[in-house]
N, C-alpha and C positions, 0 to 999 in steps of 0.2 A: 504493499500499499505506499501511496505518496505521502510525505507528511505534511501535515496539517499546515496551512498558509497562516499568515498573521506573525505576531508575536512570537519569538522563540525563546521560551522559557530558560533563564539561568545563562543566558548569551548577553553577559556585560559589555561586550565590545563591541555589539551591532551598530551603537552610534557612532563610535570613531571610526568603524569600519566605512560606513555611509558616507561620512566626511572625508575619508582619504579617497574613496572612490570619485566623490564628487568633485573634489579641488582641481586634478588634471584635465576635468570635463569642462567645467566652467572657464578654464583659463586657456583651453584649445579652441571651444567653440563659442564662448560667450554665454551669458545667463540665458538669452532668449532662444537658442539653439540647442540648449542643453534640456534635454527632456527628463521628467521623473523617472521614465520607464529605463531610459537609457543609464541613469544613475544607479537605478535599482540592481539592472542587469550586471553591471560593473562591479557593484557591491555584492551580489551573490545574495540579494534580499527579494521578499515581496514589495513592490512598490507602496503597499499600504504602510510599511515600516517608515517611509520617509514621513507620512503624516502622522503616523504614531509618536516619531522621537522629536520632528521640527514644526509640525503644523503645516507645513507647504514648502514648495520649492524656496521660495522667498525667505521663509524662516532658514531653511538650511543653508542658503547662501549667506545670511546675517551671522549664523553662527560660525561658519567657516572664516569670515573676515574677523569675526569677535567684536563687531560694530553694536555700539549701544543704542543705535537706531535702526529703522528699515531705510534703506535710502531710497527706494521706490516712492514710498509715502512722503519722504521728506522733501523731495523735489517734484512731486506730481504736480503738474499744470501750471508750472512756472513759464514756459514758452508758449503756451497756449491762446493766450490773450494777446491784445494789442503790443507790437514790438516795443513802441515808446515806453511802456510800462514793464518790459522785462527787467532792465537795470535793477530797479526798486524793488521788485518782487524776488529777483535773484538773490540780492544783497540781504533782504530781510530773513529769507528762509537761510542762508548761509550763516548769518550771525545768530539767529535763533539756535541751531545747533552749537556753534564753536564758541558763543559765549553763555550758553547755560551752564549754570554752577554744576549742575547733576549729569551734564554730558561732555563739559570740555576736556575734563582730565582723560576719560576714557577713550576721546576721539584722539587726544594726543598720543595716548600710547599706541592706537591702530596706526597713527602715521608716523611715528618712529619706527615701528614693526615694518612697515612698508618700506622706509628708507633704508633699513638693514636687510632685508628678505626680498631677495628677487623674486619669488614666488607669490608672496605677498603683493608685492608692487605690481606684477603683471595683473593679477585678480583686480587689484583696485583701478589700474588704469584702464584695463579692456573691458571693465563691466562697469563699476559704478561710475567713473570719470566718463569715459566715451558713452556707455550706453544710456546711462541717466541723465547726463548733464551735457557733454557735448554735442552728441547728435541732436537730442531736442533742439538746444540751442542754436546749433547749425541749420537745423531746417527752418527755424522761426526766422533769423536774421536772413537766410537767402531769399526770403519772401520778399525782402526790402533791396537788397543789394546782392546778388548771387556771386559776383566776383570776388566780393570779399569777406563772403560768411567764415570760410575756413581761418584766414587770418585774423578775423575779429574773436573766433572762439579761442585761437591759440592766445589772443593777448589777454582776453578775459580769464582764462585759467591760468597764466603765468601770473597775472595780478592777484588773484585769489590764494592761490597755493603758497606764491611767494610770501605774501603778508602772513599767512598761518606759520609756516615754516619759520619766519622771524620772528611772530609773537608767541608762538607755543611751545617750539622746540629748541632754537638758538638764543632767543632771549633778547634779541636786539633792540635796544632803545634808541629813541622813546617809544617805539612803536610797542613794546611789551607793556608799557605802563599806561598805553591810551584807555580811557574807558570806552565801553561798547559804542556809546553815543558820538563820542570823538573819531572812533573809527570809523563809523556810519558815516560820517561828515567827510572824512577825507576820501573814503573809498567810491561813493558813489558818482562824484564828478567823474573820476578816472575810467569806471566800468561804463558809465553813460557814454563817454568819448570813445571808449575801445568797442562798443556795440552799434552807435549811432553817429559818431563824428566822423570827420574827415581824415582819413588815415593817408592822403598822399603827400 
């Protein structure tokens, strides 16, 4: 008789087994192209086990990166409205995560790990940064100016990530000591220029 599907009694390593199988799949294929069935097949478990341990594919991805937030929810809808509103909305979401006292330290740990670990960096760059931030932003900016959309996205990401590394990892002053309100006031004109201004 075939063994019953579902939770395997006494198999304490199943959760880690799924994580170990999913990590290279997400890195190679990206979040969208990696199916629950493919992960389960690679891990040698029933697909229901992924929901059992992680709730969803999104939950599994969040567990792999050890993120304190769901990146899909955090950035959802930012690039859907008028292009002129995107700089403000993106910055508000960005600072809501990075300046939240309950999230900031955990996010800094994730960033430091990504700087030190090539595999973690690949997952963050290829999935969180590219799929959930860069690509929606590029599509939105291309509605206004297709020729400069890629360059604008690169400038925005460089600005935002550079500030966070300086503020949270390296501790560059006076950036590290700015209040969130001061940081918002300084970043908004720069992001607005990168997204909407003249780049010639």
